[in-house]
VOMARKE-573032 format. One record per residue (C-alpha): z, x, y. Coordinates in steps of 0.5 Angstrom, whole numbers, padded with zeros to 4 digits, always signed. Each point is the difference from the previous one (the first is absolute). Layout:
BEGIN
ZXY...
***
This chain:
BEGIN
+0038+0025+0160-0005+0005-0002+0004+0000-0007+0001-0007+0000-0007-0004+0002-0004+0006-0002+0002+0004-0007+0002-0007-0002-0007-0001-0001-0004+0005+0000-0002-0001-0008-0004-0006+0003-0005+0005+0005-0001+0005-0006-0007+0002+0000-0006-0001-0005+0000+0003-0006-0004+0007+0001+0000-0001+0008-0001+0008+0003+0007+0002+0002+0001-0001+0009-0002+0008+0003+0005+0001+0004+0002-0002+0008+0001+0006+0002-0008+0001+0001+0001-0004+0007+0004+0006+0002-0003+0005+0004+0002+0007-0005+0001+0004+0007+0007+0000+0004+0003-0004-0005+0007-0001+0003+0002-0006-0005-0002-0004-0006+0003-0007-0004-0004-0001-0005+0002-0007-0005-0007-0001-0006+0003-0006-0002+0002-0002-0006-0006-0002-0003-0002+0007+0000+0007+0002-0004+0000-0006-0004+0002+0003-0007+0006+0004+0003+0002-0006+0003+0000-0005-0005+0005+0005-0004+0005+0000+0006+0006-0004-0001-0001-0003+0007-0007-0003-0002+0004-0004-0007+0005-0002+0005-0005-0003+0005-0004-0003-0005+0003-0002-0006+0006-0003+0003+0001-0004+0007+0003+0005+0005-0007+0001+0002-0001-0007+0002+0007+0001+0003-0001+0005+0004-0007-0003+0003+0004-0007+0002+0006+0005+0004-0006+0004+0003-0004-0007+0002+0007-0002+0003+0001+0007+0004-0007-0001+0003+0002-0008+0001+0007+0004+0004-0005+0005+0004-0004-0007+0002+0006-0003+0004+0003+0007+0002-0007+0002+0004-0005-0005+0002-0006+0006-0001+0002-0002-0008-0003-0007+0001-0007+0002+0002+0000+0003-0008-0001-0005-0005+0005+0002-0007-0005-0003-0004-0005+0007+0002+0006+0003+0000+0002+0001-0007-0008+0001-0002+0000+0006+0005+0006+0003-0004-0003-0001-0006-0007+0002+0002+0004+0007+0002+0005+0001-0006-0007-0001-0005-0005+0004+0004+0004+0005+0004-0001+0003+0008+0000+0006+0003+0002+0003+0007-0001+0007+0003+0001+0003+0007-0004+0006+0001-0003+0004+0006+0004+0004+0006+0008-0001+0000+0000-0001+0007-0005-0006-0001-0001-0002-0007-0004-0005-0004+0001-0005-0004-0004-0005-0006+0003-0005-0004-0004-0002-0007+0002-0007-0003-0005+0000-0008-0004-0006-0001+0003-0003+0006-0006-0004+0002+0002-0007-0002+0000-0005+0005+0009-0002+0000+0000+0008+0002-0006+0000+0005+0003-0006+0003+0008+0004+0001-0004+0006+0003-0003-0005+0004+0006-0004+0003+0003+0007+0001-0005+0002+0004+0000-0006+0004+0007-0001+0001+0000+0007+0004-0005-0003+0004+0001-0003+0006-0001-0008+0001-0005+0001+0005-0003+0007-0002-0008-0001-0004+0000+0002-0007-0004+0006+0000-0006+0000-0005-0001+0005-0005-0002+0007+0001-0006+0003-0004+0002+0007-0002-0004+0005-0006-0003-0008-0003+0007-0003+0000+0003-0006+0005+0006+0003+0003+0006-0006+0002+0003+0003+0006+0007+0000+0000+0005+0002+0005-0002+0008+0001-0004-0001-0007-0004-0004-0005-0001-0002-0007-0005-0001-0004-0001-0002-0008-0004+0006-0003-0001-0002-0007+0005-0005-0002+0005+0004+0004+0003-0002+0006+0000+0006+0005+0005+0001+0007+0000+0006+0003+0002+0002+0008-0006+0002+0005-0001+0007-0002+0001-0001-0007-0006-0006-0001-0005+0006+0001+0004+0006-0004+0000-0006-0005-0007-0002-0001-0002+0007+0001+0003+0002-0006-0002-0007-0004-0006+0002+0002-0001+0007-0003+0001+0005+0007+0007+0003-0002+0005+0000-0005+0004-0005-0002+0008+0001-0003-0001-0002-0007+0000+0008-0002+0006+0002+0005+0004+0004-0004+0007-0004+0001-0003-0006-0002-0003+0004-0006+0007+0002-0002+0003-0007+0001-0005-0004-0003+0000+0003-0007+0004-0003-0006+0005+0005-0004+0006-0001-0005-0002-0006-0001+0000-0002+0007-0006-0004+0004+0001-0001+0007-0003-0006+0003+0002+0002+0007+0000+0007+0004+0001+0002+0007+0001+0006+0004+0002+0002+0007-0002+0007+0002+0004+0003+0004-0003+0007+0002-0005-0004+0004+0006-0001+0006+0000+0003+0006+0005+0004+0004+0006-0002-0003+0006+0001+0004+0004+0006+0001+0005-0004-0003-0002-0002-0006-0003+0007-0002+0007+0003+0001+0001-0005-0005-0005+0002-0005-0003-0006+0000-0007+0003+0000+0001+0002-0007-0001-0007-0002-0009-0001-0002+0000-0006-0001+0003-0008-0004-0003-0002-0006+0001-0006-0003-0002-0003-0008+0001-0007-0003-0002-0002-0006+0002-0001-0008+0003+0004-0005+0000-0003-0007+0003-0006+0001+0003+0002+0007-0001-0001+0007+0000+0008+0003+0001+0002+0007-0002+0007+0003+0003+0002+0007+0000+0007+0002+0000+0004+0006-0003+0006-0001+0003+0007+0003-0001+0006-0004+0005+0005-0001+0003+0004+0003+0002-0004+0005+0004+0000+0006+0004-0004+0005+0002-0006-0002-0006+0000-0005+0005+0004-0004+0005-0006-0001-0004-0001-0006+0002+0006-0004+0005-0002-0004+0003+0001-0006-0004-0004-0006+0002-0004-0007-0006-0003-0005+0003-0005-0006+0002+0007-0004+0006+0001+0005+0002-0006+0003+0007+0000+0003+0006-0003-0005-0001-0009+0000+0002-0004-0006-0005-0001-0006-0002-0008+0000-0001+0000+0008-0006-0005+0002+0000+0003+0007+0003+0006+0004-0001+0004+0006-0001+0007-0001+0000+0005+0006-0001+0008+0002+0002+0004+0006+0003+0006+0002+0005-0003+0006+0002+0008+0003-0008+0002+0000-0001-0007+0003+0005+0001+0005-0002+0006+0001-0008-0002+0001+0002-0006+0005+0005+0005+0004-0005+0005+0001-0006-0005+0002+0005-0003+0005+0002+0008+0003-0007+0000+0000-0003-0006+0003+0006-0003+0003+0005+0005+0001+0005-0004+0005+0001-0004-0006+0003+0006-0004+0006-0001+0003+0001-0007-0004-0001+0003-0006+0006+0005+0002+0004-0005+0003+0000-0004-0008+0002+0005-0004+0005+0002+0005+0002-0008-0001+0000+0002-0007+0004+0006-0001+0005-0003+0005+0001-0007-0003-0001+0001-0007+0002+0007+0000-0008+0002-0004-0005+0006+0002-0006-0006+0000-0005+0005-0002+0004+0005-0006+0005-0005-0002-0004-0007+0000-0008+0001+0000+0000+0007-0004+0004-0003-0005-0003-0006-0001-0008-0002-0003-0005+0001-0001+0000-0006-0005+0002-0007+0001+0001-0006-0004+0000-0008+0002+0002-0005-0005+0004-0006-0002+0003-0001-0006+0002-0007-0003+0007-0002+0002+0003-0007-0002+0002-0005+0006+0009+0000-0001+0002-0006-0003+0003-0003+0005+0000-0007+0005-0005+0002+0006+0002-0002+0007-0009-0001+0001-0003+0000-0006-0005+0005+0005+0005+0005-0001-0002+0001-0008-0007+0003+0003+0004+0005+0004+0002+0003-0007-0007+0002-0003+0001+0005+0004+0006+0003-0003-0004+0005-0005-0003+0003+0006-0001+0007-0001-0001+0006+0004+0000+0007-0004-0003+0006+0004+0000+0007-0003+0004+0006+0002-0001+0007+0000+0008+0002+0000+0004-0006-0003+0007+0005+0001-0002+0000+0006-0001-0007+0003+0006-0001-0004+0004+0004+0004-0003-0003+0007+0001-0008-0004+0007-0001+0002-0001+0001+0007-0006-0004+0001+0005-0006-0004+0005+0001+0005-0004-0001+0006-0003-0006-0003+0007-0004-0002+0002+0002+0007-0008-0003+0003+0002-0007-0005+0008+0000+0003-0002+0000+0007-0005-0006-0002+0004-0003-0004+0006-0001+0006+0006-0005-0002-0003+0000-0008+0007+0002-0003-0003+0004-0005-0007+0001+0002-0006+0003-0005+0001+0007-0001-0003+0005-0005+0004+0003-0006+0000+0005-0004+0000-0001-0008+0004+0003-0005-0005+0004-0004-0004+0007-0001-0006-0002+0005+0000-0002+0007+0001-0007+0001+0001-0005+0006+0001-0006-0001+0001-0006+0006+0006-0004+0000-0001-0007+0001+0005-0003-0003+0003-0004+0006-0007-0002+0002-0002-0008-0003+0002-0003-0005+0003+0003-0005-0004+0002-0005-0007+0000+0005-0001+0007+0001+0001+0005-0005-0003+0002-0006-0007-0003+0003+0001+0002+0007+0004+0007+0001-0004+0004+0004+0000+0007-0004+0000+0008+0002-0001+0004-0006-0002+0008-0001-0002+0002-0007-0006+0004-0004-0003+0002+0006-0001-0007+0003+0003-0002+0007+0001-0008-0002+0002-0006+0004+0000-0007-0003+0003-0007+0002+0003+0000-0006+0005+0004-0004-0004-0002-0006-0006+0002+0003+0002+0007+0002+0003+0001-0007-0006-0001-0003-0004+0003+0004+0004+0006-0001-0002-0001-0008-0007+0001+0002+0001+0006+0003+0004+0004-0005-0005-0004-0005-0006+0003-0005-0006-0002+0001+0001-0006-0005+0005-0003+0005-0005+0001+0006-0006-0005+0002-0007+0001-0004-0006-0003+0000+0000-0005-0006-0006-0006-0001-0002-0003+0007+0003+0007+0004-0004+0004-0005-0008-0001+0004+0005-0001+0007+0002+0008-0002-0007+0002-0003-0002-0002+0007+0005+0004+0005-0003+0005+0004+0003+0008+0000+0003+0002+0005+0004-0006+0002+0005+0000+0006+0002-0007+0000-0001-0005-0007+0002-0008+0001-0001-0004-0007+0000-0008+0000+0001-0004-0005-0003-0007+0002+0000-0003-0006+0006-0005+0000+0001+0000+0008-0007-0001+0002-0002-0006-0005+0007-0004+0001-0001+0000+0008-0007-0002-0001+0003-0006-0005+0005-0002+0006-0004+0000+0005+0000-0009+0000+0008+0001+0000+0000+0006+0006-0005-0002+0005+0003-0007+0002+0007+0004+0001-0005+0005+0005-0003-0006+0003+0007-0003+0001+0001+0007+0004-0005+0000+0003+0000-0006+0003+0007+0000+0003-0001+0007+0003-0007-0003+0004+0003-0008+0001-0001-0001+0007-0004+0006+0002-0007-0003-0001-0005+0005-0004-0004-0001-0005+0002-0003-0007+0002+0006-0005+0001-0004-0006-0002+0002-0006-0002-0004-0006+0000+0002-0007-0004-0004-0005+0004+0000-0006-0007-0001-0005-0002+0008+0003+0006+0003-0002+0000+0004-0006+0005+0001-0005+0004+0005+0000-0001+0003-0007-0007-0001+0001+0000+0005+0004+0004+0005-0002-0004+0001-0006-0005+0003+0005+0004+0004+0004+0003+0007-0001+0005+0006+0004-0004+0002+0006+0001+0006+0004+0000+0004+0006+0000+0007+0001-0001+0005+0006-0002+0007-0002-0002+0007+0003-0005+0005-0001-0004+0006+0003-0004-0005+0003+0004-0005+0003+0004-0006-0002-0002-0006-0003+0004-0007-0002-0002-0003-0006+0001-0008-0002-0002-0002-0007+0003-0008-0001-0003-0006-0004+0000-0005+0005+0001+0003+0008+0008-0003+0000+0003-0001+0007+0004+0007+0001-0007+0003-0002-0004+0005+0005-0007-0003-0002+0004-0007+0001+0004+0002+0007-0007+0002+0003-0005-0005-0002+0006-0005+0002+0001+0003+0007-0007+0000+0000-0001-0008-0001+0007-0002+0003-0001+0005+0006-0004-0004+0004+0004-0006-0001+0006+0003+0002-0003+0002+0006-0003-0007+0002+0007-0003-0002+0004+0005+0005-0006-0001+0005+0000-0007+0000+0007+0001+0001-0001+0004+0006-0005-0004+0003+0006-0006-0001+0005+0003+0005-0006+0002+0004-0001-0008+0001+0008+0000+0000+0000+0004+0006-0006-0003+0004+0004-0007-0001+0007+0003+0003-0005+0003+0006-0002-0007+0001+0006-0004+0001+0003+0006+0003-0007-0003+0005+0002-0006+0000+0006+0000+0001-0001+0005+0006-0006-0006+0002+0007-0005-0001+0005+0003+0006-0006+0004+0005-0005-0006-0001-0006+0005-0002-0001+0005-0006+0002+0007+0000-0004+0005+0005+0001+0007+0002+0006+0002+0004-0003+0002+0006+0003+0004+0007+0000-0003+0007-0007+0003+0001-0003-0005-0007-0001+0007-0003+0001-0002-0008+0006+0005-0002+0003-0003-0006-0003-0003-0005+0001-0008-0002+0003+0003-0007+0006+0002+0004+0000-0006+0004+0002-0004-0006+0005+0004-0004+0005-0005+0004-0003-0005-0005+0000+0004-0006+0007+0001+0000-0001+0007+0003+0004-0001+0007+0004+0007-0001-0006+0003+0000-0004-0004+0006+0006+0002+0004-0001+0008+0000-0007-0001+0002-0001+0002+0008-0005-0007+0002-0002+0003+0006-0002+0007-0003-0006+0001-0004+0000+0001-0007+0000+0008-0001+0004+0001+0006+0006+0004-0003+0005-0005-0001-0005-0005-0003-0005+0005-0005+0007+0002-0005+0001-0008-0001-0007+0001-0004+0004+0002-0006+0004-0006+0000-0006-0004-0002+0002-0007-0003-0002-0001-0007-0005-0006+0001-0004+0004+0004-0003+0004-0006-0004-0002-0005+0003+0003-0007-0007+0002-0002-0001+0004+0007+0000+0006-0003-0001+0004+0007+0005+0007+0000+0002-0003+0008+0006-0005-0001+0000-0002+0006-0007-0003+0000-0002-0008-0001-0006-0003-0002+0003-0007+0002-0005-0001+0006-0003-0005+0004-0007-0001+0003+0000+0003+0008-0006-0003+0003-0004-0006+0004+0003-0006-0004+0004+0004-0005+0007-0003-0002+0004+0006+0004-0006+0001+0005+0004+0006+0006+0002-0004+0005+0001-0008-0002+0006-0003-0002-0003-0004-0006+0003-0008-0002-0002-0004-0005-0003-0003+0006-0005+0005-0001-0002+0000-0006-0005-0005+0000-0004+0003-0007+0006-0003-0003+0006+0003-0003-0002+0001-0007-0007+0003+0002+0003+0006+0005+0002+0006-0002+0008+0002+0003+0000+0007-0004-0004+0004-0004+0001+0006-0006-0005+0005+0005-0004+0007-0004+0004+0004+0006+0007+0000+0001+0004+0001+0007+0007+0002+0001+0004-0007+0000+0002+0000+0007-0006+0002+0003-0003-0005+0004-0007+0000-0004-0005-0005-0005-0006+0000-0002-0005+0000+0006-0004-0005-0001-0008-0001+0002-0003-0006-0001-0007+0004+0000+0002+0004-0004-0005+0002-0007+0003-0005-0006+0006+0003-0003+0007-0001-0002+0001+0002+0009+0006+0004-0003+0003-0003-0005+0002+0003-0006+0005+0002-0005+0002+0004-0006+0000-0006-0005-0006+0000-0005-0005-0005+0003+0002-0003+0006+0006+0000+0006+0006-0005+0001-0002-0004+0007+0006-0005+0003-0003-0007+0003+0003-0002+0006+0003-0006-0004+0004+0005-0004-0004+0000-0006-0003+0006-0003-0005+0001-0004-0004+0006-0003-0007+0001+0003-0005+0004-0005-0004+0006+0003-0006-0004-0001+0001-0005+0004-0006-0003+0005+0001+0004+0007-0002-0007+0003+0006-0003-0002+0005+0005+0001-0002+0001+0007+0001-0008+0001+0007+0001-0003+0002+0006+0004-0001-0004+0007+0004-0006+0001-0004-0004+0004-0007+0002-0001-0001-0008-0003-0004+0003-0006-0001-0005-0006+0003+0004-0006+0000-0002-0007+0006+0000-0004-0004+0003-0006-0003+0005+0003+0007+0005+0000
***
């Protein structure tokens, strides 16, 4: 959404010629005891660098920006369907807010003592009417319906608008938010009574351009401020991690992201796992020339295994036996010494890539099978330190594999098996001749294990394996080297890489975007089929064909992307460089998670709330059936002396298909008697709200009100005739803020004279609680519901006039 609404229109809000560059928003963050700082300077502050990027051209010179803006709007519409709170926000205000943030930037800081930190958040040049409206709407939404609007407080010549435990105000043209303790600290800094974070060493380093790279966003978390790490964490060496640092910006025509875990050498404990063999662009493992996408790794298997085993022995010695058992299993079943015959002989370099393989020219029983053969060129090539020693062990490994396959293919006349091929090299090819139609499996898909030229090769086809062997034995001319569009990529790769992923999206991404008008209707049909009859929001995606950029237009702007993990004396860092964020890039993944997680969580909460409603409806049906059979709604099970022994939730067990459980109770004994108490563990699922995260699974939050006029008033058998206020205007059961053991004869004590409140009702659902009415309907009651209305709904015979619009 940020890219779709903000960057796409960034040119429209360019600063006037000669306008002074905006100062850093870090000036709002006190410089003492900075725990974390994140700052985005805004596109306007980096306009010249942004204009050079392929992303800017794709968003502004093609219709991609309009398409993304349209999809972002649909995402907001969906959020409004899923979460009622979103309906309070106008989409017409949200889009300008994202444009504003993208163009002008923002900053957030956490400072003070780690035990009780303070925070500040700043939007640059955000004193615009639509932004202020959103802020005021958000503050009002968090205020109880009958709570008075708090007036601004005057501090240091500013009008501070109260907001929960803090406040917000306009400083110049910036909108500033801070918590209660943070307000005074920020004002002191702005008035020159203390240093700000602009000169913080980490900030200065992260903001500094270099090597053609201009960071537009950056931040850090100082891990050294953490106090009293658990002894287990110290034993693992995690106290060696000093900071997490982040940068995002522009380098030539690329978007570049850098994420670093600062953990200076020498490292110990778990951090020693970072110390792996490395490579650079001049020492790549053997991969075929002409490849456009591949994955490379460097890891010492034996060293890593020993490091992990040492950590387990030191920190969880009781689990070390699992390693011993695994080694024994490998030795007994396969006849190999895991450390000496396998791990010692492999690595450190591993390459994974896909070679082009033609699908078989046969009539396929299902056209979708053709996609299966696209992976026939898959190759995994691992370096071996001793080819002869590994070759001597390979025959035994293949024999074990064939035995395992035969056991899984019982009844097949000629089950698949690896067969050693004639020739000087070591090559095993799986014989699949008896599987499927003639000619279906063969050259295009024939799993192969080969060993040659210092490489152990596992491939999905014989031809792919032989090509990989040829590459392993070829000279520099037969191996991959950067050419054309890959030259700039190679020049920007870091040294000391432990992983490198290269992906050329020039063909795949434009084609995928261009095909959206054909693909999305099929996706919508699948979604509709999966959600048919289940209710919920309309999840259909709408694609405007006029906003889909032609593939050739996009392709001309793109170039290969790289994602590298590198290690140095300061720690480990990830470097992502790409033309536009792809769906698989770490940068995009982070943005997508940030944007979609609230919607996903809202959708999950909506599903949980729906299940909670269903639970209450089942309770209602059981209560009405109880009334039909006994002539009264259920009450607590009482003893001969009239003392409550078991809850009404036990009394309705026969009416929720739990007769067997009901028969296990001794109805003349209390809920916590030696016989009855163990039955707590058999709580029916309808007594637990899915959003209730209490660790005790025997607690229920479905309670009634026990008190004068309450539907579950103790000592009374309530009938329909007793509900004189109306069954649709009287609570039967609600969600309670505090749970009770489900068999205990306890409900919410109701005191009509209690101060205005929710009277003990509440839930884990955001914004309110579900309430079951006597007539069987369930409504969601907002926390801001007027206390007078709630009191009237609690009593069954109070005679109050209730406006249906008040709840």
